[in-house]
C-alpha positions, 0 to 999 in steps of 0.5 A: 796629809792636810796642806799647811797654809802659808803665813800670808794666807793665814794673816789674810784670812784673819784680816778678812774675818776681822773686817767681816765682823766689823761690817756685820749689820746690827740686829734689827728687832721689831718693837714686839721682839724687843718687848718679848726679849725685855720681858724674858730678861726680867723673868730670868733676873727675877728667877736668879734673885729668888733662887739665890739663897736656895740649896740643893743639887739642882739649884747650881745647874739651873742658875748656871743655865739662866746665867748662860741664857742672859749671856747669850741673849743676842744669839739667833738660837733662842729657846721657844716659850715652853723651853724658856718657862722650864728654864725659869722654873728649874731652880724651884722644882726639885728633880724626882727622886730616883727609885732604887731596885734594892729588893734583896 
């Protein structure tokens, strides 16, 4: 069985995490990175606004992915350029229709 930590140990760990979070250095981005991020945000917001009135089964998940991208802009794991373009175009491309094998 795993050993249980005492209340003092748990509180000390919580305080340490809180202090580490408070002392975390802010992200330092170069001007080039800032410009790229700003351009991506504009593209994502444009895609969201253009897809607002569209209907289809693929629209909701695509819009959700765009919103999630905008929420998590400061994460270190950002999509590369090709993946980002797919993310932007997803609401406007209908997925291929599934073929059925009903040959009876």
